[in-house]
Structures are given as C-alpha cells and as structure tokens.
N, C-alpha and C positions, 0 to 999 in steps of 0.2 A: 116665378111668382110675380103677381101683379101687386105693386105697392102703391097705395094712395093715401091721401089725407082728407079728413073732413072735420068740421067743427065738433067739439066735444059735446056729447049728449050725456045727460044725467045717468043714463043706464050704463055708460062706460066706466063710471067711478068704481064700482065693485071690482071690475077687471083690473083697473089701475092699482087699486089697493092690494090685490093679490100679487101683481107684479112687484110692487114696491116693498111688500113685506116678505118676499121670498128671501131666505137667509143668504144664499149665494149672490143674488143680485144686490142685496143690501150691502154685503161686504165689498163687492167690487165697486159700487158707487161711492162708498166710503163716507162722503160728506152728505149725510142724510138726516132725517128726523131722529131724535134720540131714541124713540121707541117706535119702530116700524109697524108694530101690531096695535097701536093706539088709533082706533078708527075715529074717535071723536076728534083728535088732533088732525088726522088726515082730512076729514070732512070740513073742518074749520079752515084748513089750508086751502082746499079747493074752492070754498066759498069766497075767501079773500081773493084768490087768483082770478076767479070768474068776474069779480066786481072791480078789478083794477084796470083802469083805462090804459091802453097801450100794450097790454099783455096779449100775446097771440098764442093760443093753445090749439093743438090739432090732435085728433085721434089718428093713429097709424093703423091702417087696414092692410092685410095681406090676403089676397083672394077673398075679400069681403069680411074676414074675421078681424076682430080687434086684437092687435098684438102689442100695442104700446101707445106712447104719446110723445110729441115733440112740442117745444115752446120757445118763445123769445120773450124775455122779461127784463126789467131794470130801467134805470134812469137813462135819459139820452146821453150818448157818448160812452156809456158803460153797459150797454145792453148785452145780455148773454143768451146763449142757446143752451138748452138742456133737452135730454131725451131719456126715455126708459123703454126698453124692448123686453118682452117676455123672454126669459132665459132659454126656453125651448127653441127660440128662433135666432139665437146668437150665431154669428159666423156665416150668415146667409146673405149678407149685403142689404138687409132690410133697414138697419139704422142709417147706413150711408144713403140709400135711396130716399128715405123719409126726410133726412136732413137736407138733401139736395132740393127736394120739392119745396120744403119750407123756405129755404134760402132764395128760391125763385119768387116766392110770394112776398117775403119781407126783403125789400130792396135796400133798406138802410145799411150803411156801413160806417165805421167798423162795427163788427160784432165780436164778442169774446166768448170763450168757453173755458171751463175748468175740468180737470180730470186728475184723479189719483195718478201719480207718476207710474205706478206699476200696473195701471189698467191699460195695457197695450192695445186691447181691442178698441176701446173708446178713443184713445189717442189716434189710432189708425183711421177710424171713421172720420174724425175731425180733419186730419191731414188730407184725406181723399177729397174732402169738401173744400179744400183751399185754406184751412186754418194753419197758422204757423206758430210754433212755440215762441213766446216772447219773454217768458221768465219762469223761474221756479219759485215756489213758496213753501212754507210749512204751515200746516193747520191741523186743528184737532178734528179727527174723523170719528163722529159718533159711532159709526158702524164697526169701528175697530177698537174703540176705546183708548186711542192714543194719538199723538201727533204724528203725521206722515208727510211725505213729500207730495206736492201738488204741482201740476203744470198749468200755466195760464196760456191760452192760445188766442190768436187774433186773426180775424178775417178782414183784410183791408178792402177798401173800396176802390 
C-alpha cells in the first residue's frame, strides 16, 4: 500500500468524523470527546485546530483514499503527536508509515504522545517511530467512562 500525507481539505472532515465516532475506535483511543457523535462539537474542534498557529494536521491517504489523519499540536517543549486511522485499516502498518512521514516533516524535538496503556497497537506504532515510554499516569477516559492507565511517550532529538 502506498501511504502519503497531504494538507487537510474540508471534504475530509466527514470521513474523520466517521472514523472518530466508530465505537471500537472510540473505545481504543479512550481519551476522546465526551460524545463522539456530537457533530457540532466535532466541527467546532476542527475549526479551532485549523485556526491555531503551529498545529500541523495532515490527511493520511492509502492508495489515494482518505484513511485517517495525523497531527502535531501543543505548546513548545510539550508538543504532542496524535493520529486516527480507520479501523478497517488497523494492523497494516499505515499508522506507522503516516507517523514516520509526519516526523520527517516536523523536525522539532522532543515530541510526546499519549496512549491508553492497554492500546498495544498504538504503543507499538509509537515505539516503531522511536518514541520511548517515560512515565505512566492515570486519567479519566471519556470513551470508557472511568479512570484508566495511560502511557506518556517521548521522542528525543
């Protein structure tokens, strides 16, 4: 599969909304919007993201089809990566390839990432891209309705 990134187009947002409101994807991500089916909240979030200086968002394409998005956001010295890939494409190396491409584009380091401790697929993606676990935390996961263990990972420069 050919994985590539491009700037986010407004026409990508309905696809992202579908990805992010998928119940299994929502549960695995854990630290999500309170109501993943709230399109008004989703649109407001993306409007803020698009208007925030320094935020880098990219659409993930596989063989030309929109399959997710990757981003870097946050304050200097605390910048984080995030990504969402359509559940149909999990386990195919797409998230790893997309994140590697983004990391080539965004040269600043360190970068951080967070993942639910039991989301082994996401932790594996981050580790393949050079991130290392630096600590564990507990936090309230909207998608699960309870406090869960979370890993904080760091990509050093």
